C-alpha positions, 0 to 999 in steps of 0.5 A: 500500500505504501508504494501505490499510495505515493503516486496518488498523493503526488497526483492529489498535491499536483491537483491542489497546486494547479487549483491554487494557481488557477485561483491566483489567475482568477484573483489577478484577473478580478483585481485587474478588472477592479483596477480598470473600474477604479481608474474609470471612476477616478477619471470621471471624478477628475472630469466632474471636479474640472467641470464643477469649477466651470459651473461655479464660475458660470453661476457666479457670472449669472448671479452677477448679471441678476444682481446688476439687473435687480439693482438697475430695476430698483434704481429705475423704480426709485427714479420714477417715484422721485420724478412723480413726487417732483411732478406732484410738488410742481403741480401743487405749487402751480395750484397755489399760484407760485409758478416759480416755486418760491 
């Protein structure tokens, strides 16, 4: 039994080593796939970060335009109201008989 048992043990060991190498190949393949996906994600994050700076710049510009437009509207409204008040004051002065406003 000892002499016949040795080839069976060697065959079993050889199969286990072969399975070990096969597992290692599968692990390397899986790790390479994970690395490729991580690289893709890193590239996308870099692109998004670069786009975010541009987006922030555009948002600041839009906010500046909106603020300028709002300020212009407010100033226009103030000028309109002041003009109306002046016109009413002139009308009142004319009614009181003071054409020169004194």
